[in-house]
N, CA, C and O of each residue as an XYZ file, in Angstrom:
680
protein
N       0.801     -1.253     -0.290
C       0.087      0.195     -0.087
C       0.702      1.171      0.117
O       1.493      1.193      1.061
N       0.508      2.378     -0.785
C       1.462      3.459     -0.759
C       0.900      4.340      0.166
O      -0.305      4.573      0.260
N       1.785      4.825      0.844
C       1.465      6.149      1.968
C       0.754      6.959      1.395
O       0.851      7.176      0.187
N      -0.150      7.592      2.234
C      -1.029      8.631      1.753
C      -0.813     10.112      2.550
O      -0.183     10.200      3.604
N      -1.407     11.189      1.904
C      -1.043     12.538      2.528
C      -2.444     12.708      3.422
O      -3.534     12.325      2.995
N      -2.296     13.206      4.446
C      -3.628     13.690      5.370
C      -4.639     14.423      4.489
O      -5.835     14.259      4.732
N      -4.319     15.089      3.647
C      -5.184     15.902      2.523
C      -6.289     14.645      1.998
O      -7.511     14.775      2.077
N      -5.662     13.532      1.505
C      -6.588     12.868      0.976
C      -7.507     12.334      1.800
O      -8.411     11.740      1.212
N      -7.574     12.357      3.136
C      -8.832     11.881      3.739
C      -9.339     13.064      4.502
O     -10.111     12.710      5.394
N      -9.169     14.232      4.442
C      -9.677     15.560      4.878
C     -11.213     15.404      4.554
O     -11.628     15.037      3.454
N     -12.086     15.753      5.735
C     -13.533     15.693      5.417
C     -14.169     17.112      6.187
O     -13.826     17.497      7.305
N     -15.014     17.669      5.442
C     -15.398     18.738      5.751
C     -16.797     18.696      5.626
O     -17.266     18.569      4.495
N     -17.582     18.786      6.650
C     -18.852     18.845      6.985
C     -19.573     20.396      7.546
O     -19.265     20.880      8.635
N     -20.340     20.895      6.814
C     -20.881     22.244      7.318
C     -22.401     22.050      7.470
O     -23.027     21.336      6.686
N     -22.932     22.645      8.409
C     -24.428     22.492      8.670
C     -24.758     23.732      9.502
O     -23.866     24.569      9.638
N     -25.814     23.911     10.007
C     -26.434     25.011     10.660
C     -26.752     24.190     11.909
O     -26.894     22.968     11.936
N     -26.846     25.039     12.942
C     -27.592     24.656     14.476
C     -28.947     25.032     14.408
O     -29.291     26.188     14.162
N     -29.808     24.017     14.636
C     -31.390     24.089     14.302
C     -31.882     24.245     15.919
O     -31.128     23.820     16.795
N     -33.044     24.806     16.242
C     -33.515     24.766     17.371
C     -33.729     23.389     18.247
O     -33.706     23.311     19.475
N     -33.945     22.306     17.292
C     -34.340     20.960     17.965
C     -33.022     20.373     18.305
O     -33.007     19.294     18.898
N     -31.774     21.042     17.953
C     -30.380     20.539     18.509
C     -29.992     21.346     19.437
O     -28.773     21.369     19.608
N     -30.687     22.090     20.167
C     -29.997     23.170     21.339
C     -30.606     22.802     22.743
O     -31.760     22.382     22.825
N     -29.721     22.987     23.956
C     -29.995     22.871     24.966
C     -31.109     24.417     25.554
O     -31.480     25.310     24.792
N     -31.369     24.352     26.774
C     -32.195     25.396     27.207
C     -31.557     26.840     27.165
O     -32.224     27.870     27.264
N     -30.252     26.794     27.015
C     -29.463     28.184     26.757
C     -29.189     28.509     25.161
O     -28.390     29.313     24.680
N     -30.063     27.668     24.534
C     -30.012     27.865     22.903
C     -28.582     27.361     22.369
O     -28.213     27.882     21.316
N     -27.986     26.699     22.783
C     -26.685     26.404     22.596
C     -26.558     25.063     21.794
O     -27.731     24.728     21.634
N     -25.893     24.272     21.303
C     -25.748     23.153     20.358
C     -25.544     22.305     21.592
O     -24.637     22.490     22.404
N     -26.530     21.291     21.670
C     -26.131     20.015     22.604
C     -24.672     19.393     22.403
O     -24.268     19.053     21.292
N     -23.933     19.277     23.544
C     -22.747     18.686     23.434
C     -22.776     16.965     22.595
O     -21.828     16.567     21.917
N     -23.796     16.310     22.788
C     -23.895     14.923     22.537
C     -24.152     15.088     20.707
O     -23.700     14.304     19.872
N     -24.920     16.217     20.444
C     -24.988     16.531     18.784
C     -23.784     16.877     18.068
O     -23.662     16.573     16.881
N     -22.766     17.573     18.791
C     -21.622     17.924     18.444
C     -20.721     16.664     18.209
O     -20.102     16.447     17.167
N     -20.735     15.766     19.452
C     -20.176     14.437     19.199
C     -20.615     13.461     17.943
O     -19.870     12.730     17.290
N     -21.833     13.628     17.812
C     -22.301     12.534     16.765
C     -21.790     13.211     15.396
O     -21.426     12.546     14.426
N     -21.812     14.827     15.447
C     -21.628     15.391     13.867
C     -19.633     14.919     13.705
O     -19.133     14.693     12.603
N     -18.796     14.865     15.063
C     -17.888     14.628     14.843
C     -17.331     13.328     14.596
O     -16.357     13.098     13.879
N     -18.066     12.429     15.287
C     -17.993     10.987     14.557
C     -18.188     10.763     13.477
O     -17.381     10.031     12.904
N     -19.314     11.284     12.755
C     -19.459     10.946     11.367
C     -18.566     11.415     10.623
O     -18.266     10.750      9.632
N     -17.858     12.723     10.877
C     -16.816     13.386      9.761
C     -15.721     12.442     10.053
O     -15.241     11.916      9.049
N     -15.075     12.010     11.491
C     -13.976     11.446     11.496
C     -14.249      9.936     10.939
O     -13.296      9.351     10.426
N     -15.420      9.333     11.015
C     -15.483      7.930     10.051
C     -15.365      8.182      8.723
O     -14.674      7.431      8.035
N     -15.971      9.193      8.208
C     -15.694      9.462      6.491
C     -14.421      9.576      6.598
O     -13.865      8.653      6.002
N     -13.533     10.460      7.203
C     -11.902     10.593      7.041
C     -11.336      9.288      6.946
O     -10.722      8.925      5.942
N     -11.558      8.400      8.180
C     -10.960      7.189      8.336
C     -11.354      5.991      7.342
O     -10.616      5.020      7.179
N     -12.485      6.139      6.748
C     -12.719      5.497      5.475
C     -12.086      5.845      4.189
O     -11.736      4.965      3.403
N     -11.914      7.229      3.926
C     -11.250      7.792      2.618
C      -9.790      7.406      2.914
O      -9.063      7.271      1.929
N      -9.198      7.186      4.279
C      -7.799      6.743      4.185
C      -7.567      5.351      4.062
O      -6.593      5.048      3.373
N      -8.304      4.326      4.623
C      -8.434      3.171      4.821
C      -9.224      2.333      3.342
O      -8.939      1.165      3.075
N      -9.983      2.954      2.699
C     -10.711      2.488      2.062
C     -11.560      1.003      2.401
O     -12.117      0.217      1.635
N     -11.401      0.997      3.845
C     -12.445     -0.060      4.537
C     -13.484      0.347      5.360
O     -13.600      1.542      5.630
N     -14.373     -0.605      5.861
C     -15.375     -0.440      7.209
C     -14.515      0.153      8.034
O     -13.369     -0.297      8.022
N     -14.824      1.296      8.955
C     -14.081      1.587     10.026
C     -15.205      1.682     11.246
O     -16.401      1.837     10.997
N     -14.749      1.586     12.412
C     -15.256      1.574     13.491
C     -14.722      2.404     14.673
O     -13.537      2.378     15.005
N     -15.667      3.144     15.292
C     -14.938      4.108     16.361
C     -14.372      3.144     17.559
O     -15.152      2.503     18.263
N     -13.167      3.101     17.706
C     -12.559      2.370     18.725
C     -12.430      3.187     20.119
O     -12.591      2.593     21.185
N     -12.156      4.464     20.074
C     -12.278      5.312     21.373
C     -12.484      6.943     20.995
O     -12.121      7.350     19.892
N     -13.001      7.712     21.839
C     -12.793      9.129     21.800
C     -11.778      9.381     22.650
O     -11.945      9.054     23.825
N     -10.609      9.965     22.279
C      -9.428     10.156     23.237
C      -9.512     11.525     24.113
O      -9.283     11.616     25.319
N      -9.868     12.494     23.286
C      -9.896     13.667     23.497
C     -11.011     14.577     23.133
O     -11.210     14.761     21.932
N     -11.851     15.241     24.107
C     -12.909     16.395     23.552
C     -12.600     17.654     24.002
O     -12.265     17.619     25.186
N     -12.580     18.905     23.453
C     -12.628     20.031     24.081
C     -13.681     20.850     23.899
O     -13.634     21.348     22.774
N     -14.583     21.189     24.511
C     -16.024     22.181     24.382
C     -15.163     23.483     24.794
O     -15.192     23.906     25.950
N     -14.507     24.003     23.928
C     -13.890     25.243     24.263
C     -15.033     26.478     24.305
O     -15.030     27.263     25.253
N     -15.949     26.588     23.282
C     -16.875     27.648     23.410
C     -18.275     26.945     22.888
O     -18.334     25.966     22.143
N     -19.265     27.591     23.390
C     -20.568     27.025     22.859
C     -20.856     27.750     21.911
O     -20.382     28.848     21.619
N     -21.958     26.916     21.201
C     -22.186     27.246     19.598
C     -23.684     27.380     19.752
O     -24.425     26.453     20.079
N     -24.079     28.676     19.475
C     -25.439     29.538     19.929
C     -26.301     28.898     18.455
O     -25.705     28.675     17.402
N     -27.559     28.710     18.621
C     -28.660     28.617     17.845
C     -28.376     29.360     16.535
O     -28.068     30.544     16.671
N     -28.427     28.864     15.278
C     -28.286     29.436     14.043
C     -27.009     29.906     13.616
O     -26.807     30.753     12.746
N     -26.014     29.184     14.413
C     -24.536     29.209     13.763
C     -24.550     28.295     12.752
O     -25.353     27.371     12.620
N     -23.366     28.665     11.835
C     -23.107     27.699     10.878
C     -21.624     26.949     11.483
O     -20.531     27.454     11.738
N     -21.983     25.912     11.557
C     -20.809     24.735     12.200
C     -19.976     24.088     11.081
O     -20.589     23.458     10.220
N     -18.741     24.176     11.016
C     -18.048     23.191     10.208
C     -17.081     22.327     10.961
O     -16.312     22.814     11.791
N     -17.114     21.043     10.676
C     -16.524     19.955     11.321
C     -15.491     19.648     10.191
O     -15.807     19.494      9.012
N     -14.177     19.573     10.701
C     -13.022     19.447      9.504
C     -12.214     18.086     10.547
O     -11.918     18.151     11.740
N     -12.056     17.115      9.744
C     -11.604     15.901     10.498
C     -10.494     15.340      9.317
O     -10.744     15.508      8.124
N      -9.333     14.707      9.740
C      -8.442     14.276      9.097
C      -7.492     13.365      9.650
O      -7.037     13.715     10.739
N      -7.095     12.337      9.205
C      -6.208     11.306      9.699
C      -4.960     11.757     10.183
O      -4.197     12.190      9.319
N      -4.577     11.762     11.320
C      -3.536     12.382     11.862
C      -2.184     11.438     12.058
O      -1.046     11.906     12.058
N      -2.471     10.140     12.213
C      -1.578      9.074     11.991
C      -2.129      7.786     11.975
O      -2.993      7.475     12.794
N      -1.653      6.886     10.996
C      -1.887      5.745     10.981
C      -1.041      4.657     11.473
O       0.172      4.842     11.366
N      -1.404      3.660     11.943
C      -0.744      2.768     12.687
C      -1.079      1.014     12.011
O      -1.745      0.935     10.979
N      -0.803      0.321     12.374
C      -1.164     -1.052     11.833
C      -2.755     -1.190     11.232
O      -3.097     -1.263     10.052
N      -3.397     -1.198     12.154
C      -4.932     -1.275     11.745
C      -5.844      0.017     12.503
O      -7.061      0.136     12.365
N      -5.177      0.730     13.136
C      -5.933      1.799     13.919
C      -5.593      3.056     13.284
O      -4.416      3.246     12.976
N      -6.537      4.008     13.031
C      -6.186      5.546     12.692
C      -6.648      6.763     13.771
O      -7.796      6.976     14.161
N      -5.482      7.461     14.120
C      -6.025      8.588     14.779
C      -6.600      9.834     13.772
O      -6.064     10.264     12.750
N      -7.709     10.212     14.325
C      -8.156     11.388     13.613
C      -8.259     12.716     14.666
O      -8.580     12.721     15.854
N      -7.950     13.595     13.974
C      -7.907     14.908     14.481
C      -9.152     15.596     14.301
O      -9.549     15.380     13.156
N      -9.872     16.270     14.888
C     -10.862     17.005     14.328
C     -10.810     18.527     14.943
O     -10.629     18.720     16.145
N     -10.992     19.606     13.974
C     -11.291     20.947     14.253
C     -12.899     21.269     13.998
O     -13.549     20.904     13.019
N     -13.328     21.966     15.012
C     -14.614     22.425     14.486
C     -14.844     23.866     14.557
O     -14.968     24.311     15.698
N     -14.910     24.510     13.799
C     -15.293     26.133     13.383
C     -16.629     26.314     13.612
O     -17.455     25.427     13.397
N     -17.009     27.829     14.200
C     -18.367     28.308     13.671
C     -18.248     29.590     13.136
O     -17.400     30.457     13.348
N     -19.230     29.577     12.409
C     -19.374     30.962     11.608
C     -20.472     31.906     12.618
O     -21.639     31.537     12.750
N     -19.963     33.106     13.276
C     -20.666     34.104     13.432
C     -22.204     34.619     12.479
O     -22.194     35.241     11.416
N     -23.317     34.184     13.172
C     -24.239     34.226     12.172
C     -24.560     35.943     11.914
O     -25.428     36.219     11.087
N     -23.985     36.846     12.493
C     -24.249     38.389     12.314
C     -23.058     38.988     11.631
O     -23.181     40.038     11.001
N     -21.758     38.283     11.743
C     -20.593     38.901     11.289
C     -19.955     38.120     10.203
O     -19.062     38.630      9.526
N     -20.411     36.782      9.982
C     -19.526     36.002      9.381
C     -18.139     35.722      9.937
O     -17.425     35.022      9.219
N     -17.748     36.049     10.826
C     -16.395     35.525     11.394
C     -16.194     34.049     11.784
O     -17.054     33.462     12.441
N     -15.222     33.536     11.439
C     -15.022     31.946     11.761
C     -13.863     32.009     13.005
O     -12.815     32.655     13.048
N     -14.408     31.170     13.908
C     -13.708     30.899     15.262
C     -13.630     29.419     15.563
O     -14.591     28.650     15.572
N     -12.519     29.151     15.779
C     -12.374     27.660     16.261
C     -13.325     27.618     17.439
O     -13.401     28.512     18.282
N     -14.117     26.392     17.428
C     -15.044     26.400     18.782
C     -14.543     25.232     19.600
O     -14.552     25.294     20.829
N     -14.129     24.227     18.984
C     -13.782     22.945     19.631
C     -13.024     22.196     18.903
O     -12.825     22.445     17.714
N     -12.391     20.961     19.661
C     -11.390     20.116     18.701
C     -11.641     18.528     19.661
O     -12.047     18.432     20.820
N     -11.297     17.570     18.844
C     -11.555     16.224     19.271
C     -10.380     15.648     18.674
O      -9.642     16.192     17.853
N     -10.261     14.307     19.246
C      -9.302     13.346     18.736
C     -10.247     11.930     19.086
O     -10.765     11.554     20.138
N     -10.226     11.437     17.946
C     -10.757      9.806     17.704
C      -9.936      8.728     17.320
O      -9.019      9.045     16.562
N     -10.031      7.305     17.698
C      -9.458      6.591     17.019
C     -10.573      5.538     16.169
O     -11.669      5.205     16.619
N     -10.117      5.196     15.100
C     -11.008      4.375     14.380
C      -9.976      2.886     14.030
O      -8.749      2.808     13.982
N     -10.840      2.002     13.860
C      -9.988      0.957     13.378
C     -10.602      0.360     12.203
O     -11.828      0.247     12.239
N      -9.935     -0.074     11.087
C     -10.300     -0.646      9.893
C     -10.529     -2.205      9.944
O      -9.695     -3.070     10.214
N     -11.739     -2.341      9.649
C     -11.908     -3.929      9.652
C     -12.359     -4.592      8.569
O     -12.776     -3.731      7.795
N     -12.513     -5.785      8.051
C     -12.780     -6.517      7.023
C     -14.387     -6.716      7.298
O     -14.970     -6.233      8.269
N     -15.018     -7.536      6.240
C     -16.344     -7.203      6.333
C     -16.854     -8.440      7.491
O     -18.042     -8.496      7.808
N     -16.079     -9.179      7.937
C     -16.149     -9.982      9.206
C     -15.932     -9.235     10.493
O     -16.229     -9.805     11.542
N     -15.550     -8.283     10.512
C     -15.375     -7.396     11.667
C     -14.010     -7.407     12.269
O     -13.708     -6.716     13.242
N     -13.045     -8.372     11.537
C     -11.489     -8.338     11.930
C     -10.697     -7.415     11.567
O     -10.797     -7.130     10.374
N      -9.795     -6.724     12.269
C      -9.251     -5.798     12.053
C      -8.190     -5.998     10.821
O      -7.592     -7.036     10.538
N      -8.132     -4.980     10.293
C      -7.195     -4.984      8.794
C      -6.152     -3.701      8.746
O      -6.279     -2.608      9.299
N      -5.030     -4.209      7.868
C      -3.944     -3.167      7.906
C      -4.579     -1.916      7.343
O      -5.731     -1.979      6.914
N      -3.919     -0.818      7.318
C      -4.005      0.583      6.639
C      -2.868      0.839      6.184
O      -1.784      0.403      6.571
N      -3.168      1.787      5.079
C      -1.942      2.212      4.581
C      -1.246      3.626      5.660
O      -1.772      4.321      6.529
N       0.079      3.585      5.108
C       0.841      4.655      6.257
C       0.454      5.897      5.757
O      -0.291      5.987      4.782
N       0.968      6.998      6.437
C       0.553      8.335      6.420
C       1.672      9.184      5.979
O       2.658      8.824      6.623
N       1.933     10.013      5.289
C       3.270     10.870      5.054
C       2.802     12.318      5.354
O       2.258     12.880      4.404
N       2.911     12.978      6.437
C       2.690     14.280      6.679
C       3.328     15.319      6.019
O       4.521     15.233      5.728
N       2.454     16.588      5.670
C       3.304     17.418      4.377
C       3.317     18.577      5.241
O       4.489     18.911      5.416
N       2.404     19.432      5.938
C       2.418     20.303      6.455
C       2.987     20.425      7.896
O       2.889     19.393      8.561
N       3.508     21.395      8.444
C       4.016     21.711      9.681
C       3.002     21.135     10.648
O       3.269     20.167     11.361
N       1.869     21.734     10.655
C       0.417     20.998     11.377
C       0.433     19.461     11.363
O       0.414     18.696     12.327
N       0.478     19.144      9.843
C       0.185     17.784     10.046
C       1.519     16.883     10.751
O       1.462     15.804     11.342
N       2.625     17.678     10.480
C       3.824     16.908     11.298
C       3.882     16.662     12.472
O       4.235     15.607     12.998
N       3.387     18.043     13.169
C       3.131     18.404     14.994
C       2.074     16.914     15.273
O       2.298     15.996     16.063
N       1.109     17.048     14.502
C      -0.202     15.900     14.884
C       0.514     14.528     14.973
O       0.493     13.750     15.926
N       1.229     14.373     13.642
C       1.583     12.884     13.443
C       2.322     12.616     14.664
O       1.906     11.824     15.510
N       3.576     13.359     14.790
C       4.486     13.067     15.976
C       3.769     12.869     17.395
O       4.183     12.062     18.227
N       2.637     13.701     17.586
C       2.105     13.713     18.699
C       1.267     12.625     18.973
O       0.977     12.362     20.140
N       0.808     11.903     17.957
C      -0.227     11.107     18.058
C       0.327      9.685     18.544
O      -0.419      8.858     19.069
N       1.845      9.439     18.306
C       2.455      8.484     18.817
C       2.686      8.415     20.554
O       2.693      7.482     21.356
N       2.852      9.767     20.665
C       2.997     10.403     22.149
C       1.565      9.670     22.821
O       1.576      8.803     23.695
N       0.567     10.154     22.288
C      -0.925     10.195     22.662
C      -1.204      8.472     22.692
O      -1.758      8.050     23.707
N      -0.910      7.675     21.830
C      -1.352      6.351     21.550
C       0.009      5.417     22.710
O      -0.315      4.325     23.177
N       0.987      5.826     22.933
C       1.545      5.298     24.082
C       1.195      5.420     25.066
O       1.281      4.466     25.839
N       0.546      6.861     25.564
C       0.087      7.181     27.066
C      -1.221      6.310     27.404
O      -1.512      5.867     28.516
N      -2.016      6.143     26.099
C      -3.254      5.400     26.434
C      -2.962      3.859     26.625
O      -3.572      3.284     27.526
N      -1.959      3.061     25.743
C      -1.393      2.049     26.222
C      -0.790      1.761     27.502
O      -1.018      0.677     28.038
N       0.043      2.723     28.112
C       0.517      2.660     29.578
C      -0.726      2.656     30.517
O      -0.779      1.834     31.432
N      -1.942      3.747     30.267
C      -2.835      3.710     31.120
C      -3.440      2.325     30.938
O      -3.430      1.665     31.977
N      -3.900      1.799     30.007
C      -4.521      0.587     29.817
C      -4.011     -0.662     30.447
O      -4.728     -1.637     30.672
N      -2.531     -0.578     30.768
C      -1.981     -1.579     31.090
C      -1.406     -2.481     30.252
O      -0.890     -3.542     30.602
N      -1.523     -1.930     28.804
C      -1.053     -2.736     27.613
C       0.246     -2.662     27.141
O       0.629     -3.263     26.138
N       1.018     -1.861     27.911
C       2.623     -1.412     27.629
C       3.056     -0.631     28.787
O       2.510      0.347     29.297
N       4.300     -1.331     29.160
C       5.068     -1.100     30.256
C       5.754      0.556     30.227
O       6.419      0.941     29.265
N       5.541      1.207     31.124
C       6.024      2.749     31.063
C       7.340      2.635     30.550
O       7.701      3.539     29.797
N       8.166      1.679     30.807
C       9.592      1.859     30.250
C       9.711      1.619     28.801
O      10.744      2.006     28.255
N       8.854      1.068     28.141
C       8.424      0.976     26.869
C       8.164      1.920     26.277
O       8.519      2.084     25.109
N       7.540      2.687     26.893
C       7.151      3.998     26.145
C       8.057      5.394     25.801
O       8.065      6.567     26.177
N       8.847      4.499     24.812
C      10.117      5.550     24.106
C       9.387      6.938     24.119
O       9.637      7.602     25.125
N       8.626      7.455     23.308
C       8.293      8.666     23.173
C       7.730      9.487     24.341
O       7.794     10.714     24.414
N       7.336      8.907     24.980
C       6.613      9.335     26.365
C       8.235      9.843     27.303
O       8.446     10.928     27.843
N       9.140      8.673     27.229
C      10.047      8.848     27.938
C      10.866      9.890     27.692
O      11.423     10.448     28.638
N      11.107     10.403     26.101
C      12.053     11.139     25.578
C      11.534     12.662     26.141
O      12.297     13.594     26.396
N      10.267     12.685     26.253
C       9.694     14.111     26.701
C      10.019     14.668     28.159
O       9.996     15.838     28.541
N      10.362     13.383     28.948
C      10.782     13.578     30.506
C      11.798     13.435     30.890
O      12.205     13.733     32.013
N      12.686     12.701     29.566
C      14.153     12.404     30.329
C      15.222     13.530     29.349
O      16.447     13.432     29.430
N      14.680     14.364     28.627
C      15.314     15.349     27.677
C      15.920     16.391     28.947
O      16.554     17.407     28.663
């Protein structure tokens, strides 16, 4: 399999916040935003792997700003790193002010997806070659995040987490 560029998986979904999607403060429900991010991440993972993909974990979600009723919301998702069968998907959420048109980063998230075959068995995915500085930063950080998750889950010994050790030993 040839290595892929993160832009090949980039998924951009834009929608408006409707009244049925808001809480009593007239802001987008967090769960509704999570569903939008999951769909965008799923598409990005599928574009990268060309396989069925399933959500393995939601590693990080930051609800930094509330998204008011009537706002235009854009969810951008792209594979930040591909491992053997899993892919880390980095998601940026932008909102457009309904009066000024100004775009502001509202939220971000990191999901992990696994590619599977028709029987649900994990299957290999193409590697990833980051191009831009941001892609390279996210690519490098993805390995540290994966090692931290494995250590916390007891699936990796702390002394084996070389990328994490490098952060603290230098």
